[in-house]
C-alpha positions as CSV (number, residue, x, y, z in Angstrom):
1,I,-4.5,75.8,-47.8
2,I,-4.4,79.5,-48.9
3,G,-6.8,82.6,-46.9
4,T,-6.5,81.2,-43.4
5,F,-6.9,83.7,-40.5
6,S,-6.2,84.3,-37.2
7,Q,-7.6,87.6,-36.2
8,I,-9.9,90.0,-37.5
9,N,-10.5,93.7,-37.2
10,T,-14.0,95.6,-37.2
11,P,-14.6,99.5,-36.0
12,T,-18.3,98.2,-34.6
13,F,-20.0,95.6,-32.9
14,P,-21.9,93.2,-33.1
15,L,-19.8,91.8,-36.4
16,A,-21.9,90.3,-38.9
17,M,-19.3,88.0,-40.1
18,P,-18.9,88.1,-44.4
19,P,-19.2,84.4,-45.9
20,W,-16.2,82.5,-44.9
21,S,-15.2,77.9,-44.9
22,I,-13.9,76.3,-42.6
23,Y,-11.9,72.7,-43.9
24,A,-10.9,70.2,-41.4
25,A,-9.2,66.5,-42.5
26,A,-10.1,63.3,-40.8
27,T,-7.9,60.3,-41.7
28,N,-6.5,57.0,-39.5
29,C,-9.9,56.4,-38.1
30,K,-11.6,53.8,-40.3
31,G,-15.3,53.5,-39.6
32,K,-18.1,55.5,-39.1
33,H,-17.4,58.5,-36.5
34,E,-19.9,62.0,-35.0
35,F,-18.0,65.2,-34.9
36,A,-18.6,68.3,-33.8
37,L,-17.2,72.0,-34.8
38,N,-18.0,75.1,-32.4
39,L,-16.3,78.1,-32.4
40,A,-16.3,79.6,-28.5
41,N,-16.1,82.3,-26.7
42,S,-12.6,81.5,-25.1
43,D,-14.0,83.5,-21.5
44,T,-17.6,82.7,-21.3
45,S,-17.7,79.4,-23.8
46,Q,-20.4,80.5,-25.3
47,V,-21.1,78.7,-28.4
48,L,-21.3,80.8,-31.4
49,L,-20.8,78.3,-33.8
50,P,-22.1,74.8,-33.3
51,I,-21.9,72.0,-36.4
52,S,-22.1,68.7,-35.7
53,G,-22.6,65.5,-38.3
54,N,-21.2,61.8,-38.9
55,F,-18.9,60.5,-41.5
56,E,-17.4,57.6,-42.5
57,I,-14.3,56.0,-43.3
58,Q,-13.3,52.9,-45.4
59,S,-10.4,51.9,-44.6
60,E,-7.1,53.5,-43.4
61,D,-5.7,55.3,-46.1
62,D,-8.7,57.1,-46.6
63,V,-9.5,60.7,-45.9
64,A,-12.5,62.1,-45.0
65,E,-12.5,65.7,-45.7
66,L,-14.8,68.6,-44.3
67,T,-16.1,71.7,-45.9
68,F,-18.5,74.1,-44.7
69,N,-19.8,77.4,-45.9
70,V,-20.4,79.8,-42.9
71,G,-23.0,82.7,-43.3
72,G,-24.7,84.9,-41.0
73,M,-23.2,84.8,-38.2
74,L,-22.7,87.5,-35.4
75,I,-20.2,88.1,-33.2
76,P,-21.4,89.9,-29.9
77,K,-18.3,91.8,-28.5
78,E,-14.5,91.7,-29.0
79,G,-12.3,89.1,-27.8
80,N,-10.6,85.6,-28.2
81,Y,-12.6,83.1,-29.9
82,I,-11.8,79.1,-30.2
83,L,-12.5,76.9,-33.2
84,S,-12.5,73.2,-31.6
85,F,-13.0,70.2,-33.7
86,Y,-14.0,67.0,-32.1
87,I,-14.2,63.1,-33.5
88,D,-16.7,60.9,-30.9
89,G,-16.2,63.6,-28.4
90,E,-12.5,64.0,-28.3
91,I,-10.7,67.4,-29.3
92,I,-8.8,66.4,-32.5
93,G,-7.6,70.4,-33.1
94,S,-8.1,73.8,-32.0
95,R,-7.4,77.4,-32.9
96,K,-7.5,80.5,-31.9
97,L,-9.6,83.9,-33.5
98,K,-8.6,87.5,-32.3
99,I,-11.5,89.8,-33.1
100,Q,-10.8,93.1,-31.8
101,L,-12.2,96.8,-32.1
102,I,-9.8,98.9,-34.3
103,Q,-10.2,102.8,-33.5
104,N,-8.8,103.1,-37.5
105,P,-12.3,102.1,-40.0
106,G,-9.3,102.1,-42.6
107,A,-7.1,99.0,-41.6
108,Q,-6.9,96.4,-42.6
109,N,-10.2,93.6,-41.8
110,V,-8.7,90.0,-41.8
111,Q,-5.2,89.6,-40.9
112,R,-4.3,86.1,-43.0
113,N,-1.7,84.0,-42.2
114,D,-0.6,82.7,-46.2
């Protein structure tokens, strides 16, 4: 996967996020399932991005690939955020996202991991 990031720098808040996408894959879970994907502030637990839905996997060898295009989201303040992926109410994985205020607006805004 190309273009992943774990930190965003911004000169002002609230931060209007540019369009971005989230990818998640599920396997080894045959049948119908509910999922939830939440981006929340790690200090306040305020959920900024709630996504939920259903998927179905026909066999143990199949993979449910889920892609979400996100646009227009506002980040209200600096801090650490957690993107968490749940299947049937059980957390499957999470990823930290640090959003910080920078003094030099000419600095790179997104710190990439690839």
